[in-house]
C-alpha positions in Angstrom: -90.4 -118.7 182.8 -90.8 -117.1 186.2 -93.6 -114.9 184.9 -95.4 -118.0 183.5 -95.0 -119.7 187.0 -96.5 -116.6 188.7 -99.4 -116.7 186.2 -100.0 -120.3 186.9 -100.0 -119.7 190.6 -102.7 -117.1 190.2 -104.7 -119.4 188.0 -104.3 -122.2 190.6 -105.7 -119.9 193.3 -108.7 -119.1 191.2 -109.2 -122.8 190.4 -108.9 -123.6 194.1 -111.6 -121.1 195.0 -113.8 -122.6 192.2 -113.2 -126.1 193.6 -114.2 -125.0 197.1 -117.3 -123.3 195.8 -118.4 -126.4 193.9 -117.7 -128.6 197.0 -120.0 -126.3 199.1 -122.7 -126.4 196.4 -122.4 -130.2 196.3 -122.8 -130.3 200.1 -125.9 -128.0 199.9 -127.5 -130.2 197.2 -126.8 -133.3 199.3 -128.3 -131.7 202.4 -131.4 -130.6 200.4 -131.9 -134.2 199.1 -131.5 -135.6 202.6 -134.0 -133.1 204.0 -136.6 -133.9 201.3 -136.1 -137.7 201.9 -136.6 -137.1 205.7 -139.8 -135.1 205.0 -141.1 -137.9 202.7 -140.5 -140.5 205.4 -142.3 -138.3 207.9 -145.3 -138.0 205.6 -145.4 -141.8 205.1 -145.3 -142.3 208.9 -148.2 -139.8 209.3 -150.2 -141.6 206.7 -149.8 -145.0 208.4 -150.7 -143.4 211.7 -153.9 -141.8 210.3 -155.1 -144.9 208.5 -154.5 -147.2 211.5 -156.7 -147.2 214.7 -160.0 -146.5 213.0 -162.1 -148.7 215.2 -164.7 -146.6 217.1 -164.6 -143.1 215.6 -167.5 -140.9 214.5 -168.4 -139.8 211.0 -166.9 -136.3 211.5 -163.6 -137.8 212.7 -163.5 -140.3 209.8 -164.2 -137.5 207.3 -161.4 -135.4 208.8 -159.0 -138.3 208.6 -159.9 -139.0 205.0 -159.3 -135.3 204.1 -156.0 -135.3 205.9 -155.0 -138.5 204.2 -155.8 -137.0 200.8 -153.7 -134.0 201.6 -150.8 -136.2 202.7 -151.0 -138.1 199.4 -150.8 -134.8 197.5 -147.9 -133.6 199.7 -146.1 -136.9 199.0 -146.5 -136.5 195.3 -145.2 -132.9 195.6 -142.2 -134.1 197.6 -141.5 -136.9 195.1 -141.4 -134.3 192.3 -139.1 -132.1 194.4 -136.9 -135.0 195.3 -136.5 -135.8 191.6 -135.5 -132.2 190.9 -133.1 -132.2 193.9 -131.5 -135.5 192.7 -130.9 -133.9 189.3 -129.4 -130.8 190.9 -127.2 -133.0 193.1 -126.0 -135.0 190.0 -125.3 -131.7 188.2 -123.4 -130.4 191.3 -121.4 -133.6 191.4 -120.4 -133.2 187.7 -119.4 -129.6 188.2 -117.4 -130.6 191.3 -115.6 -133.3 189.4 -114.8 -130.9 186.6 -113.5 -128.2 189.0 -111.4 -130.8 190.9 -110.0 -132.1 187.6 -109.2 -128.6 186.4 -107.5 -127.7 189.7 -105.4 -130.9 189.7 -104.3 -130.4 186.0 -103.3 -126.8 186.7 -101.4 -128.0 189.9 -99.5 -130.6 187.9 -98.6 -128.0 185.2 -97.4 -125.6 187.9 -95.3 -128.3 189.6 -93.8 -129.2 186.2 -92.9 -125.6 185.4 -91.5 -125.1 188.9 -89.3 -128.2 188.4 -88.1 -126.7 185.1 -87.3 -123.4 186.7 -85.4 -125.0 189.5 -83.5 -127.2 187.1 -82.5 -124.3 184.9 -81.5 -122.2 188.0 -79.4 -125.1 189.3 -77.8 -125.5 185.9 -76.9 -121.8 185.8 -75.5 -122.0 189.3 -73.5 -125.1 188.4 -72.1 -123.4 185.3 -71.1 -120.3 187.2 -69.2 -122.4 189.7 -67.6 -124.5 187.0 -63.9 -123.5 186.9 -63.4 -124.4 183.3 -66.4 -122.3 182.2 -65.1 -119.3 184.2 -61.6 -119.6 182.8 -63.0 -119.6 179.3 -65.2 -116.5 180.1 -62.2 -114.7 181.6 -60.1 -115.3 178.5 -62.8 -114.0 176.3 -63.0 -110.8 178.5 -59.3 -110.5 178.4 -59.2 -110.9 174.6 -61.7 -108.1 174.3 -59.7 -105.8 176.5 -56.6 -106.4 174.4 -58.3 -105.6 171.1 
């Protein structure tokens, strides 16, 4: 039983490491999503700044603003696609994190259960060894064997 407990302790350490790795992957995916969202917001602000205040500008400036506006629209589309991919990766990381946490917790419960069994059996053996009637019976059996 003690060997089984030691094996479960090793497995628990591995599952703990897996859980920590999945948590860090989840944090990275969350940071990536937040960064993309921030960049998308910055692009939107730039677009509104470019399209506003077009009162007295020359044809060259208007042409440059229109080109920049087109490029910002393309960048926004690109970021939207990247954000969708990042959201999917975040959801996948969340599922893996949940699975790793569940696996860790179930292994931990199994280990605790086995530790309780081992302690209970050791306490029982200790109680039996200190039980006077049990020891008297064992001494008689030993004495009977010596006589024979």
